[in-house]
PASEBA-1860 file (N, C-alpha, C; in nm, 3 decimals):
! residues 86
1> XXXXXXXX> -0.855/-0.875/0.731/-0.785/-0.775/0.808/-0.889/-0.677/0.859 ~ -0.869/-0.633/0.980/-0.959/-0.536/1.038/-0.923/-0.396/0.989 ~ -1.016/-0.306/1.007/-0.992/-0.168/0.970/-0.873/-0.111/1.049 ~ -0.860/-0.153/1.175/-0.747/-0.106/1.257/-0.614/-0.155/1.199 ~ -0.612/-0.278/1.147/-0.490/-0.330/1.088/-0.455/-0.254/0.960 ~ -0.553/-0.219/0.881/-0.526/-0.144/0.759/-0.475/-0.005/0.793 ~ -0.530/0.054/0.897/-0.481/0.185/0.942/-0.336/0.175/0.990 ~ -0.302/0.065/1.057/-0.164/0.043/1.102/-0.071/0.032/0.982
9> XXXXXXXX> -0.113/-0.044/0.879/-0.032/-0.056/0.758/-0.013/0.081/0.693 ~ -0.121/0.154/0.682/-0.113/0.287/0.618/-0.019/0.378/0.696 ~ -0.030/0.377/0.828/0.056/0.462/0.911/0.202/0.420/0.902 ~ 0.225/0.289/0.906/0.363/0.239/0.904/0.430/0.255/0.769 ~ 0.352/0.255/0.661/0.409/0.258/0.527/0.392/0.392/0.457 ~ 0.355/0.495/0.531/0.337/0.628/0.473/0.444/0.723/0.526 ~ 0.469/0.823/0.449/0.563/0.926/0.493/0.707/0.879/0.494 ~ 0.781/0.931/0.588/0.924/0.907/0.597/0.954/0.799/0.701
17> XXXXXXXX> 0.922/0.674/0.667/0.949/0.562/0.758/1.034/0.459/0.684 ~ 1.097/0.372/0.760/1.176/0.266/0.699/1.092/0.174/0.613 ~ 0.973/0.136/0.662/0.886/0.050/0.583/0.840/0.120/0.456 ~ 0.811/0.246/0.466/0.768/0.322/0.349/0.873/0.317/0.239 ~ 0.998/0.342/0.275/1.106/0.343/0.177/1.127/0.205/0.115 ~ 1.128/0.102/0.199/1.150/-0.034/0.149/1.034/-0.078/0.061 ~ 0.912/-0.046/0.102/0.795/-0.082/0.023/0.795/-0.009/-0.111 ~ 0.826/0.119/-0.110/0.830/0.196/-0.235/0.929/0.135/-0.332
25> XXXXXXXX> 1.044/0.089/-0.282/1.144/0.024/-0.368/1.096/-0.112/-0.416 ~ 1.029/-0.187/-0.329/0.987/-0.322/-0.362/0.873/-0.327/-0.463 ~ 0.786/-0.228/-0.462/0.668/-0.229/-0.549/0.706/-0.248/-0.696 ~ 0.815/-0.192/-0.736/0.859/-0.205/-0.876/0.885/-0.348/-0.918 ~ 0.912/-0.434/-0.822/0.937/-0.575/-0.853/0.815/-0.665/-0.840 ~ 0.704/-0.609/-0.796/0.583/-0.689/-0.780/0.521/-0.715/-0.918 ~ 0.475/-0.838/-0.938/0.403/-0.868/-1.062/0.255/-0.895/-1.036 ~ 0.219/-0.911/-0.909/0.079/-0.936/-0.875/0.054/-0.892/-0.731
33> XXXXXXXX> -0.074/-0.889/-0.694/-0.110/-0.855/-0.557/-0.053/-0.958/-0.460 ~ -0.037/-1.082/-0.504/0.019/-1.185/-0.417/0.163/-1.153/-0.378 ~ 0.237/-1.087/-0.466/0.373/-1.042/-0.431/0.367/-0.942/-0.316 ~ 0.270/-0.852/-0.321/0.253/-0.753/-0.214/0.214/-0.823/-0.084 ~ 0.125/-0.922/-0.093/0.083/-0.997/0.026/0.204/-1.065/0.090 ~ 0.287/-1.128/0.009/0.407/-1.194/0.061/0.503/-1.097/0.125 ~ 0.525/-0.984/0.061/0.613/-0.881/0.115/0.562/-0.834/0.251 ~ 0.433/-0.803/0.258/0.376/-0.753/0.384/0.374/-0.861/0.491
41> XXXXXXXX> 0.349/-0.985/0.453/0.350/-1.096/0.550/0.488/-1.112/0.613 ~ 0.591/-1.092/0.533/0.727/-1.105/0.586/0.761/-0.994/0.685 ~ 0.677/-0.893/0.690/0.696/-0.781/0.782/0.588/-0.775/0.888 ~ 0.514/-0.886/0.905/0.420/-0.897/1.015/0.278/-0.852/0.988 ~ 0.244/-0.824/0.863/0.108/-0.783/0.831/0.032/-0.902/0.774 ~ -0.083/-0.929/0.831/-0.167/-1.038/0.784/-0.275/-0.980/0.694 ~ -0.246/-0.977/0.565/-0.339/-0.921/0.468/-0.363/-1.023/0.357 ~ -0.472/-1.005/0.286/-0.500/-1.085/0.169/-0.500/-0.994/0.047
49> XXXXXXXX> -0.496/-1.054/-0.070/-0.504/-0.976/-0.192/-0.637/-0.900/-0.197 ~ -0.741/-0.962/-0.145/-0.873/-0.896/-0.141/-0.871/-0.774/-0.050 ~ -0.805/-0.784/0.066/-0.792/-0.669/0.156/-0.724/-0.552/0.086 ~ -0.618/-0.584/0.014/-0.542/-0.479/-0.054/-0.623/-0.419/-0.168 ~ -0.695/-0.504/-0.241/-0.779/-0.453/-0.350/-0.887/-0.360/-0.296 ~ -0.947/-0.397/-0.184/-1.048/-0.311/-0.122/-0.988/-0.177/-0.081 ~ -0.868/-0.180/-0.023/-0.802/-0.056/0.020/-0.770/0.032/-0.101 ~ -0.726/-0.031/-0.209/-0.694/0.047/-0.330/-0.820/0.109/-0.388
57> XXXXXXXX> -0.930/0.035/-0.386/-1.057/0.089/-0.437/-1.103/0.205/-0.350 ~ -1.089/0.191/-0.218/-1.127/0.299/-0.127/-1.039/0.422/-0.149 ~ -0.908/0.399/-0.169/-0.815/0.511/-0.191/-0.846/0.580/-0.322 ~ -0.889/0.503/-0.422/-0.923/0.559/-0.553/-1.048/0.644/-0.546 ~ -1.142/0.607/-0.457/-1.268/0.680/-0.444/-1.256/0.804/-0.356 ~ -1.152/0.810/-0.273/-1.135/0.923/-0.182/-1.104/1.049/-0.261 ~ -1.156/1.164/-0.216/-1.126/1.289/-0.286/-0.977/1.319/-0.280 ~ -0.926/1.371/-0.388/-0.782/1.402/-0.396/-0.752/1.526/-0.315
65> XXXXXXXX> -0.682/1.506/-0.204/-0.645/1.618/-0.119/-0.511/1.677/-0.162 ~ -0.433/1.594/-0.233/-0.302/1.638/-0.277/-0.286/1.600/-0.424 ~ -0.184/1.655/-0.488/-0.161/1.612/-0.625/-0.102/1.471/-0.627 ~ -0.104/1.406/-0.741/-0.063/1.266/-0.755/0.079/1.243/-0.706 ~ 0.170/1.332/-0.740/0.309/1.313/-0.701/0.326/1.318/-0.549 ~ 0.268/1.416/-0.484/0.281/1.429/-0.339/0.210/1.315/-0.268 ~ 0.095/1.275/-0.316/0.017/1.169/-0.251/0.085/1.034/-0.264 ~ 0.160/1.013/-0.370/0.220/0.883/-0.392/0.368/0.877/-0.363
73> XXXXXXXX> 0.420/0.972/-0.286/0.563/0.977/-0.260/0.606/0.875/-0.156 ~ 0.513/0.804/-0.095/0.548/0.707/0.007/0.517/0.565/-0.041 ~ 0.559/0.467/0.037/0.539/0.328/0.002/0.394/0.289/-0.007 ~ 0.312/0.339/0.084/0.170/0.307/0.081/0.105/0.360/-0.046 ~ 0.138/0.482/-0.083/0.084/0.539/-0.207/0.130/0.461/-0.329 ~ 0.257/0.421/-0.331/0.308/0.341/-0.443/0.235/0.207/-0.451 ~ 0.209/0.146/-0.336/0.137/0.019/-0.333/-0.005/0.036/-0.385 ~ -0.072/0.141/-0.343/-0.210/0.164/-0.389/-0.214/0.187/-0.540
81> XXXXXX> -0.119/0.264/-0.595/-0.114/0.286/-0.739/-0.091/0.154/-0.812 ~ 0.001/0.071/-0.762/0.027/-0.059/-0.823/-0.099/-0.145/-0.825 ~ -0.169/-0.149/-0.714/-0.288/-0.232/-0.704/-0.399/-0.184/-0.797 ~ -0.412/-0.054/-0.814/-0.515/-0.001/-0.905/-0.482/-0.035/-1.050 ~ -0.354/-0.046/-1.083/-0.314/-0.081/-1.220/-0.325/-0.230/-1.247 ~ -0.319/-0.309/-1.140/-0.318/-0.456/-1.156/-0.454/-0.513/-1.182
END
């Protein structure tokens, strides 16, 4: 996945969007990164487990601009937390 595609995923799955809400709900049912890949593929995102792991590592290294609760209130944040735990 290109950096532009990852930015599109982040934008589409952050904040108050339909994808954000659905993704936040779905993350609880994921058992692996492959579940996330399948979920995102069904919504038009071509990502690999490696792409998502890299994004989670990058998100983990970024300075915390917000507290954990506010930063993870969206689907993208929930996905990144799941991937860091996996």
